[in-house]
C-alpha positions in Angstrom: 123.2 82.5 97.8 122.2 84.3 101.0 119.9 87.2 101.0 118.5 89.8 103.4 115.3 91.4 102.2 114.1 94.7 103.7 110.6 94.1 105.0 109.6 97.5 106.3 106.7 97.8 103.8 105.1 94.7 105.4 104.8 96.4 108.8 102.0 98.7 107.7 98.8 98.4 105.6 99.9 97.1 102.3 100.3 99.6 99.5 101.8 98.9 96.1 105.4 98.6 97.5 104.0 96.3 100.2 102.5 94.0 97.7 105.8 94.1 95.7 107.7 93.1 98.8 105.3 90.4 99.7 105.3 88.8 96.2 109.1 89.0 96.0 109.6 87.6 99.5 107.2 84.7 99.2 108.6 83.6 95.8 112.3 83.9 97.0 111.4 82.0 100.2 110.5 79.0 98.1 113.4 79.2 95.6 116.1 76.6 95.6 118.8 79.0 94.6 118.6 80.8 98.0 120.2 79.0 100.9 119.1 81.7 103.3 116.4 84.4 103.3 116.3 86.8 106.2 113.7 89.6 106.7 115.0 92.9 108.2 113.5 96.2 109.1 114.1 99.0 111.7 117.1 97.2 113.3 115.1 93.9 113.8 115.1 90.5 112.0 111.6 89.1 111.5 110.2 85.6 111.0 109.1 84.4 107.5 105.6 84.4 109.0 105.5 88.1 108.3 105.2 87.2 104.6 101.8 85.7 105.2 100.4 88.8 107.1 98.7 91.7 105.4 99.3 94.2 108.2 100.9 94.5 111.6 104.1 94.7 113.5 105.6 91.2 114.0 108.5 90.0 116.1 111.1 87.3 115.5 108.6 84.6 116.4 106.0 85.9 113.9 103.7 87.2 116.6 102.3 90.6 117.0 104.6 92.9 118.9 104.8 96.5 120.0 106.5 98.7 117.4 110.1 99.6 118.2 111.7 103.0 118.4 112.7 103.1 114.7 109.3 101.9 113.5 107.6 104.6 115.6 109.9 107.3 114.2 109.5 106.1 110.6 105.7 106.2 110.9 105.9 109.9 111.9 108.3 111.0 109.2 105.6 112.7 107.1 104.5 114.9 110.1 107.6 116.3 111.7 110.9 117.7 110.5 112.6 117.1 113.9 111.5 113.4 113.9 113.2 113.1 110.5 116.4 114.4 111.9 116.2 111.9 114.9 115.5 109.0 112.5 118.4 110.0 110.2 120.8 110.0 113.2 119.6 107.0 115.1 118.7 104.4 112.5 122.1 104.0 110.7 123.8 103.3 114.1 121.2 100.6 115.2 120.8 99.0 111.7 124.6 99.0 111.0 125.3 97.1 114.3 122.6 94.5 113.6 123.7 93.8 110.0 127.5 93.8 110.7 127.8 89.9 111.0 126.0 89.3 107.7 128.4 90.9 105.1 128.5 87.6 103.2 124.8 88.1 102.3 123.3 90.3 99.6 121.0 93.0 101.0 118.0 94.0 98.9 115.9 97.0 100.0 112.6 97.1 98.1 111.7 100.6 99.4 114.1 103.3 98.2 116.6 103.5 101.0 119.6 101.4 102.2 120.9 100.8 105.7 124.7 100.8 106.4 125.9 97.4 105.1 129.3 96.0 104.2 128.2 93.4 101.7 126.6 93.7 98.3 123.6 96.0 98.1 120.5 96.1 95.8 117.8 98.8 96.1 114.5 99.2 94.3 113.7 102.8 93.4 110.1 102.7 92.3 109.9 106.4 91.1 111.4 109.8 91.6 108.2 111.4 92.7 109.7 113.4 95.6 112.3 114.8 93.2 110.0 115.4 90.2 106.9 116.5 92.0 107.7 117.5 95.6 104.5 119.5 95.8 102.6 116.2 96.0 104.3 115.1 99.2 104.7 116.4 102.8 107.9 118.4 103.1 109.5 116.1 105.7 109.1 113.1 103.3 110.6 115.1 100.4 113.7 116.1 102.4 114.2 112.6 103.9 113.8 110.7 100.6 115.7 113.1 98.4 118.7 113.1 100.7 118.5 109.3 100.9 118.2 108.8 97.2 121.4 110.8 96.4 123.3 108.5 98.7 121.6 105.3 97.5 122.5 105.9 93.9 126.1 106.1 94.8 126.2 103.3 97.4 124.1 100.6 95.7 125.9 97.9 93.8 122.8 97.6 91.7 119.5 99.5 91.3 116.2 98.0 90.2 113.3 100.1 88.8 109.8 99.1 87.8 110.1 100.7 84.3 112.4 101.9 81.6 110.8 105.3 82.1 112.1 105.6 85.7 115.5 104.1 84.7 115.9 106.9 82.2 115.0 109.5 84.9 117.6 108.1 87.3 120.3 108.3 84.7 119.2 111.8 83.5 118.5 113.5 86.8 120.8 111.7 89.2 123.8 110.9 87.0 123.6 107.1 87.7 125.5 104.6 85.5 122.8 102.9 83.3 124.9 99.7 83.4 124.1 99.2 87.1 120.3 99.8 86.7 117.8 97.1 85.7 114.2 97.9 84.7 112.2 94.9 86.0 108.4 95.3 85.5 105.9 94.3 88.2 103.2 91.7 87.8 99.5 91.6 88.7 98.0 88.9 90.9 96.5 86.1 88.8 93.2 86.7 90.5 92.7 89.7 88.2 90.9 88.1 85.3 87.8 88.6 83.2 84.5 87.7 84.8 81.1 87.2 83.4 78.1 89.3 84.4 76.8 86.5 86.5 80.1 86.2 88.4 80.0 90.0 89.1 76.3 90.3 90.0 76.5 89.9 93.8 79.1 92.6 94.3 77.7 95.0 91.7 74.2 94.7 93.2 75.6 95.6 96.6 76.7 98.9 95.1 73.8 99.4 92.8 75.9 99.1 89.7 75.3 97.5 86.3 77.8 95.3 84.5 80.0 97.3 82.2 77.9 100.4 82.9 80.3 102.3 85.0 83.8 103.7 84.8 86.3 102.9 87.5 89.2 104.6 89.3 91.3 102.6 91.7 94.1 104.3 93.8 94.7 106.6 96.7 92.8 109.9 96.4 95.6 112.5 96.2 96.7 115.3 93.9 99.4 113.2 92.1 96.6 111.0 90.7 95.3 113.9 88.6 91.8 113.5 90.0 91.0 117.2 89.8 91.4 117.1 86.0 89.7 113.7 85.7 86.7 114.8 87.7 86.5 118.0 85.7 86.6 116.1 82.5 84.0 113.6 83.7 81.7 116.4 84.8 81.9 117.8 81.2 81.1 114.3 79.8 78.0 114.0 82.1 76.8 117.5 81.3 76.8 116.7 77.6 75.4 113.2 78.3 72.8 113.4 81.1 72.0 109.7 80.7 75.7 108.7 80.7 77.3 106.1 83.1 78.7 106.9 86.5 82.3 107.0 87.7 83.2 104.8 90.7 86.2 105.8 92.9 87.9 103.1 95.1 90.7 104.0 97.4 91.9 105.5 100.7 91.9 109.2 101.3 95.4 110.5 100.6 97.5 113.5 101.6 96.2 116.9 100.7 92.9 115.6 99.4 90.3 118.1 100.8 89.7 119.8 97.5 89.4 116.5 95.7 86.7 115.4 98.2 84.8 118.6 97.7 84.7 117.8 94.0 83.7 114.2 94.7 80.9 115.3 97.0 79.5 117.8 94.5 79.4 115.1 91.7 78.0 112.5 94.1 75.1 114.9 94.9 74.3 114.8 91.2 74.4 111.0 91.0 77.4 111.1 88.6 80.1 109.7 91.0 80.2 107.0 93.7 83.0 107.0 96.2 83.3 103.6 97.9 86.4 104.4 100.0 88.6 101.5 100.7 87.2 98.2 99.4 88.4 94.6 100.2 90.5 92.9 97.5 87.6 90.5 96.7 85.4 93.4 95.8 88.1 95.2 93.8 88.7 92.2 91.6 85.0 92.1 90.7 84.8 95.9 90.2 87.6 95.7 87.7 86.0 92.9 85.8 82.6 94.6 85.8 83.6 98.0 84.8 83.3 99.6 81.3 86.9 101.0 81.6 89.5 102.2 84.0 90.2 105.9 84.0 93.7 106.5 85.4 95.3 109.7 84.0 97.8 109.9 86.9 100.4 112.7 86.6 103.2 110.5 87.6 103.8 106.8 88.4 106.8 104.5 88.5 104.8 101.8 87.0 101.0 102.2 87.5 99.8 98.8 88.8 96.1 99.6 88.4 96.6 99.9 84.6 98.0 96.3 84.4 95.3 95.0 86.8 92.6 96.5 84.5 94.2 95.1 81.3 94.5 91.7 82.9 90.8 91.9 84.0 89.8 92.4 80.4 88.8 96.1 80.4 90.3 99.0 78.5 92.3 101.8 80.1 92.5 105.6 79.7 95.9 106.8 80.9 98.6 109.4 80.1 101.0 109.6 77.2 104.7 109.7 77.7 104.6 107.9 81.1 105.4 104.6 82.8 101.7 103.7 82.2 101.9 104.2 78.4 105.0 102.0 78.6 102.8 99.2 80.0 100.0 99.7 77.6 102.0 100.5 74.4 99.3 101.6 71.9 96.6 99.4 73.5 94.9 102.1 75.5 93.1 105.5 75.3 96.0 107.9 75.8 95.7 111.5 76.8 97.8 114.4 77.8 97.7 114.8 81.5 96.5 118.4 81.5 94.2 118.2 78.5 90.7 117.9 80.1 89.0 118.4 76.7 90.8 115.4 75.3 89.9 113.3 78.4 86.3 114.2 78.0 86.3 113.1 74.4 88.0 109.8 75.3 85.5 109.2 78.1 82.6 109.7 75.8 84.1 107.4 73.2 84.8 104.7 75.7 81.1 105.0 76.9 79.7 104.8 73.4 82.0 102.9 71.0 81.5 99.2 71.7 83.8 98.1 68.9 86.7 100.2 70.1 86.2 99.1 73.7 86.2 95.4 72.6 89.4 96.0 70.6 91.2 97.7 73.4 90.1 95.0 75.9 91.3 92.2 73.6 94.6 93.9 72.9 95.1 94.7 76.6 94.6 91.1 77.6 97.3 90.0 75.2 99.7 92.7 76.3 99.1 91.8 80.0 100.6 88.4 79.4 104.0 90.1 79.0 104.0 90.8 82.7 104.0 88.4 85.7 105.4 88.1 89.2 107.3 85.0 88.1 109.1 87.0 85.5 109.7 89.8 88.0 111.2 87.3 90.5 113.4 85.6 87.9 114.8 88.9 86.6 115.5 89.9 90.2 117.4 86.7 90.8 119.5 87.4 87.8 120.6 90.7 89.4 121.6 88.8 92.5 123.6 86.3 90.4 125.6 89.1 88.8 126.7 90.2 92.3 
């Protein structure tokens, strides 16, 4: 079996799709079933050394290189409509020429779009966020991705999604044939695991936090994460419980986040919230293990990796009903309606006070988390390739 894996998510700071691509690429690169694995993005083939890097643009030898034209255009897509048009015109021509000799390979794009390719094509569609909630994205990104998705659903020989939730959306909203869609859940890194108070002490002390005496939110700060409602609900909890525990926010600033930051700063001034910004992975692992619970009532996710990371770390989760996140947790979480701030406030208070319930959710979550792993994700992905 010969495979070309799209590697464009590895050419920028790693987000969830970048981690997915890296996990998939590293596992496939070691698998006996693959005779060839090539990495391809923006009209260029890359060395397997790219799989060991966290960030940066790398050339065929695996060394840092200047970004090419397509890479530069792609990075500006969220900022300019005319750049989108140039990218849409230029990229198929360049990528089609580079891929023409490899029609005996399978091409797998892990990132929504497909280049022109004569051989068998697999695409991973992580969510339909730009279709379902276009207001949460820059207009240029919405136009580009929605046009690309309509073509991809027709052209792909097989589609992979992260959840049954998204598979059902693709069938319902885009008219795709369910027989050519496989829901393959993601995994969490094995480093996400329960830790004792002693193991967490150094990192918690740095941030003036106490073991299991703070709530945690981990993700990009942006409107889609429902932070406005979460922060409003948390403020209600603290007003009713002046001696309650704080909320710690970890993540990059996202698109359209000015109003969210104003809320954060107001609550920080009261000592109710701590915003740590981006934190290194080593710290994030400890923060998960040391938290009382993860509060993650995101409006929309294709999977919701922080939910699985929290469960695997041995802490309970508050997240939204009727979502990909509730598909992960089943009934082993505190579930809320995404717009019901009063319900969120009640659940936050119960998570802060009800030790028995917290212990039950933590224990059940650990068991449920064992149903997910990167090994399972890779094996199910290989099964898709075998069918083709």
